[in-house]
C-alpha positions as CSV (number, residue, x, y, z in Angstrom):
1,M,-8.7,184.5,-0.3
2,E,-7.2,181.1,-1.2
3,H,-7.8,177.5,0.0
4,S,-5.5,174.5,-0.5
5,L,-7.1,171.0,-1.2
6,R,-4.1,168.6,-1.7
7,V,-3.5,165.8,-2.4
8,L,-4.5,162.6,-4.3
9,P,-1.9,160.1,-5.6
10,A,0.5,161.6,-8.2
11,K,-1.2,159.9,-11.2
12,G,-4.7,160.8,-10.1
13,T,-6.5,164.0,-10.7
14,A,-6.1,166.5,-7.9
15,V,-7.4,170.0,-7.1
16,H,-4.5,171.8,-5.6
17,Y,-5.9,175.2,-4.6
18,C,-8.6,177.7,-5.4
19,G,-9.4,181.3,-4.5
20,Q,-10.8,184.6,-5.5
21,M,-9.5,188.2,-5.4
22,P,-10.5,191.7,-6.4
23,C,-7.2,192.9,-7.9
24,P,-5.8,196.4,-7.2
25,P,-5.2,198.6,-10.3
26,G,-2.3,197.2,-12.4
27,H,-1.8,194.1,-10.2
28,S,0.4,191.6,-12.2
29,W,1.8,188.1,-12.1
30,G,4.6,186.6,-14.1
31,P,6.1,185.9,-16.6
32,S,6.3,182.6,-14.9
33,M,4.9,179.1,-15.2
34,R,3.3,176.3,-13.1
35,D,3.5,172.5,-13.1
36,H,-0.3,172.3,-13.2
37,Y,-3.3,173.9,-14.9
38,L,-4.5,177.2,-13.5
39,L,-7.9,178.4,-14.6
40,H,-9.1,182.0,-13.9
41,Y,-12.6,183.2,-14.3
42,I,-13.2,187.0,-14.5
43,H,-16.2,188.2,-12.5
44,S,-15.8,191.9,-13.3
45,G,-13.4,194.5,-14.6
46,K,-10.7,194.1,-17.2
47,G,-7.1,192.9,-17.7
48,T,-4.6,191.3,-20.1
49,Y,-3.3,187.8,-20.4
50,H,0.0,187.1,-22.2
51,C,0.6,183.5,-23.4
52,G,2.5,182.0,-26.3
53,G,3.7,185.3,-27.7
54,R,0.1,186.7,-27.8
55,S,-1.8,189.2,-25.6
56,Y,-5.5,188.8,-24.8
57,Q,-7.7,191.7,-23.6
58,L,-10.3,190.1,-21.4
59,G,-13.3,191.1,-19.3
60,A,-16.2,189.7,-17.3
61,G,-17.4,186.3,-18.5
62,N,-14.0,185.3,-19.9
63,S,-11.8,182.6,-18.5
64,F,-8.1,182.1,-19.2
65,L,-6.0,179.0,-18.7
66,L,-2.4,178.7,-17.7
67,F,-1.0,175.4,-19.0
68,P,1.6,173.3,-17.2
69,G,5.1,174.1,-18.3
70,I,4.1,177.0,-20.5
71,P,5.1,180.6,-19.4
72,G,2.3,183.1,-19.0
73,A,1.7,186.5,-17.4
74,Y,-1.4,188.6,-16.6
75,Q,-2.1,192.1,-15.4
76,A,-5.2,193.9,-14.1
77,D,-6.3,197.0,-16.0
78,P,-5.0,200.2,-14.3
79,D,-8.5,201.9,-14.5
80,D,-10.9,199.1,-14.3
81,P,-9.0,196.2,-12.6
82,W,-10.5,192.7,-12.7
83,A,-11.8,190.6,-9.9
84,Y,-11.4,186.9,-10.6
85,S,-11.6,183.4,-9.1
86,W,-9.1,180.6,-9.8
87,V,-8.8,176.9,-9.5
88,A,-5.5,174.9,-9.9
89,F,-5.6,171.3,-10.8
90,A,-3.5,168.5,-12.4
91,G,-3.9,164.9,-13.6
92,E,-3.1,162.6,-16.5
93,G,-5.5,162.8,-19.4
94,L,-6.8,166.3,-18.6
95,S,-5.2,167.7,-21.8
96,H,-7.8,165.7,-23.7
97,Y,-10.7,167.4,-21.8
98,M,-9.0,170.8,-22.3
99,E,-9.0,170.2,-26.1
100,L,-12.7,169.1,-26.0
101,A,-13.5,172.4,-24.3
102,G,-11.6,174.3,-27.0
103,L,-8.7,175.2,-24.7
104,T,-5.2,174.8,-26.1
105,P,-1.9,176.7,-25.7
106,G,-2.8,178.5,-29.0
107,N,-6.3,179.3,-27.7
108,P,-6.2,179.6,-23.9
109,I,-9.4,181.7,-23.7
110,Y,-13.0,180.5,-22.9
111,Q,-16.1,182.7,-23.3
112,H,-18.9,181.7,-21.0
113,A,-22.3,182.3,-22.4
114,E,-24.0,181.6,-19.0
115,P,-21.3,182.0,-16.4
116,D,-23.5,181.4,-13.3
117,W,-22.7,177.7,-13.2
118,L,-19.0,178.3,-13.1
119,E,-19.2,180.7,-10.2
120,A,-21.3,178.1,-8.4
121,Y,-18.7,175.4,-8.9
122,I,-15.9,177.6,-7.7
123,T,-17.9,178.5,-4.6
124,E,-18.4,174.8,-3.9
125,L,-14.7,174.2,-4.3
126,M,-13.8,176.9,-1.8
127,E,-16.2,175.5,0.7
128,Y,-14.5,172.1,0.6
129,G,-11.1,173.8,0.7
130,A,-12.0,175.5,4.0
131,A,-12.0,172.1,5.7
132,P,-9.4,169.9,3.9
133,S,-9.7,166.1,4.3
134,P,-9.5,163.0,2.1
135,A,-13.3,163.2,1.6
136,S,-13.1,166.9,0.8
137,Q,-10.5,166.2,-1.9
138,L,-12.7,163.6,-3.5
139,H,-15.6,166.0,-3.4
140,A,-13.4,168.7,-5.0
141,V,-12.3,166.4,-7.8
142,G,-15.9,165.6,-8.5
143,I,-16.8,169.3,-8.7
144,L,-13.8,169.8,-11.0
145,Y,-15.1,167.1,-13.4
146,R,-18.5,168.6,-13.4
147,L,-17.0,172.0,-14.2
148,L,-15.0,170.6,-17.0
149,A,-18.0,168.6,-18.3
150,S,-20.0,171.8,-18.5
151,M,-17.2,173.6,-20.4
152,V,-17.0,170.7,-22.8
153,E,-20.7,170.5,-23.3
154,N,-21.1,174.2,-23.9
155,S,-18.1,174.2,-26.2
156,L,-19.3,171.3,-28.4
157,I,-23.1,172.0,-28.3
158,G,-23.6,175.7,-27.4
159,Q,-20.7,177.2,-29.4
160,M,-20.5,174.7,-32.3
161,P,-23.0,174.6,-35.2
162,A,-25.0,171.4,-35.2
163,C,-23.7,170.3,-38.6
164,T,-20.0,170.9,-37.9
165,S,-18.2,167.7,-38.9
166,T,-14.7,167.9,-37.5
167,N,-13.2,164.7,-36.4
168,L,-13.3,165.9,-32.8
169,S,-17.0,166.8,-32.8
170,R,-18.0,163.6,-34.7
171,S,-16.2,161.4,-32.2
172,W,-17.7,163.3,-29.2
173,Y,-21.2,163.0,-30.5
174,L,-20.8,159.3,-31.2
175,D,-19.2,158.6,-27.9
176,K,-22.1,160.4,-26.1
177,A,-24.7,158.4,-28.2
178,L,-23.1,155.1,-27.6
179,A,-22.7,155.7,-23.8
180,Y,-26.4,156.6,-23.7
181,I,-27.4,153.4,-25.5
182,Q,-25.3,151.4,-23.1
183,A,-27.0,153.0,-20.1
184,H,-30.6,153.1,-21.4
185,Y,-31.0,150.3,-24.0
186,A,-33.6,148.6,-21.7
187,M,-35.9,151.7,-22.0
188,P,-38.6,151.0,-24.6
189,G,-38.9,154.7,-25.2
190,L,-35.3,154.9,-26.5
191,T,-35.5,155.8,-30.2
192,V,-33.3,157.4,-32.8
193,S,-35.1,160.7,-32.3
194,S,-34.5,160.6,-28.5
195,L,-30.8,159.7,-29.1
196,A,-30.4,162.7,-31.5
197,K,-32.1,165.0,-29.0
198,H,-29.8,163.7,-26.2
199,V,-26.6,164.5,-28.1
200,G,-28.0,167.9,-29.4
201,L,-28.2,167.1,-33.2
202,E,-31.0,167.2,-35.7
203,R,-32.3,163.7,-36.3
204,S,-31.4,163.2,-40.0
205,Y,-27.9,164.7,-39.5
206,F,-27.3,162.4,-36.5
207,A,-28.4,159.3,-38.4
208,K,-26.1,160.3,-41.3
209,L,-23.1,160.9,-39.1
210,F,-23.8,157.6,-37.2
211,A,-24.0,155.6,-40.4
212,E,-20.9,157.1,-41.9
213,E,-18.8,156.4,-38.8
214,L,-20.2,153.0,-37.8
215,H,-21.6,151.7,-41.1
216,Q,-24.9,151.0,-39.4
217,T,-28.0,153.1,-38.9
218,P,-28.7,154.1,-35.3
219,Y,-31.8,151.9,-35.4
220,Q,-29.8,148.8,-36.6
221,F,-27.1,149.4,-33.9
222,L,-29.7,149.7,-31.1
223,L,-31.7,146.7,-32.3
224,L,-28.5,144.5,-32.5
225,Y,-27.3,145.8,-29.2
226,R,-30.6,144.8,-27.5
227,L,-30.5,141.4,-29.2
228,E,-27.0,140.8,-27.9
229,K,-28.1,141.6,-24.4
230,A,-31.1,139.4,-24.8
231,S,-28.8,136.5,-26.0
232,R,-26.7,136.8,-22.8
233,L,-29.8,136.7,-20.6
234,L,-31.1,133.6,-22.4
235,S,-27.7,131.9,-22.1
236,H,-27.0,132.8,-18.4
237,T,-30.4,133.1,-16.7
238,D,-33.7,131.2,-16.4
239,L,-35.8,134.3,-16.8
240,P,-39.0,133.8,-18.8
241,I,-38.9,134.9,-22.4
242,A,-41.2,137.8,-21.7
243,D,-38.9,139.1,-18.9
244,V,-35.9,138.7,-21.2
245,A,-37.6,140.8,-23.8
246,A,-38.5,143.5,-21.4
247,A,-35.0,143.6,-19.9
248,A,-33.6,144.1,-23.3
249,G,-36.0,146.9,-24.2
250,F,-38.7,145.0,-26.2
251,Q,-42.2,145.8,-25.0
252,D,-43.9,143.1,-27.1
253,P,-42.6,139.5,-26.5
254,L,-44.1,138.4,-29.9
255,Y,-42.2,141.1,-31.8
256,F,-39.1,140.2,-29.8
257,T,-39.4,136.6,-30.9
258,K,-39.9,137.6,-34.5
259,V,-36.8,139.9,-34.7
260,F,-34.7,137.5,-32.6
261,R,-35.4,134.7,-35.1
262,K,-34.8,136.9,-38.1
263,H,-31.3,138.1,-36.9
264,I,-30.1,135.2,-34.7
265,G,-31.5,132.3,-36.7
266,R,-33.5,130.6,-33.9
267,T,-36.4,131.5,-31.7
268,P,-35.4,132.6,-28.2
269,S,-36.5,129.2,-26.8
270,D,-34.4,127.3,-29.3
271,F,-31.4,129.6,-28.7
272,R,-31.7,128.9,-25.0
273,K,-31.6,125.1,-25.6
274,H,-29.1,124.9,-28.4
275,G,-27.3,128.2,-28.9
276,V,-26.8,130.0,-32.2
277,Q,-26.8,128.0,-35.4
């Protein structure tokens, strides 16, 4: 059974079609290629995927990816044929997410430690495909990004040792930490420990990685980020100093005044009147 979900503008991400099938023994496809990504998830049984001059013997819990413009072929086992679901999609920038998930033409296989979430996403996609409309396509793209986000998250946290320090993992951890700071800096409970927990790293290793990459400790970065937000509020609003402090993540207005003067050179009141020295 297959559903079609076209189409968004050419440069946007689109889910083209999705489906599922219990294959008959020896059922095969290819060698051929597509102009989009085609991700298969194996529910049961076995089969073989051929890509890039290599063959992969696969079974339940595996996914395999056909890349745009790269020939591939696959065949169900003659004795225990696989049943699989698939989703086809395209869009600029998706190759970056594939790499973050550990999927490349040289490594087109993904092992799902907990596959239930993927099955749920594909089921959702098929529901929207049964009634195609512009809204359905937008929902489908949203589900696709949730699916890819789960694959990336499981690849970088679930499958990677916490202290792996490849450029890819370091960048991903920092991006995630900085995005979290930007979204939650006003929360007084945001600490270095909670940041480390959010990105899935041990606190001391997270602090070391952060300092090596940004030449600041996480505490220093968070403090200066909050002070920068406070400065903007002081310059562009008439909020009371206590409210500015709270909006920037400082519970104690007296402590806020103290650290503001130390780092900015003026008290919050003087800064509001005269600006930075």
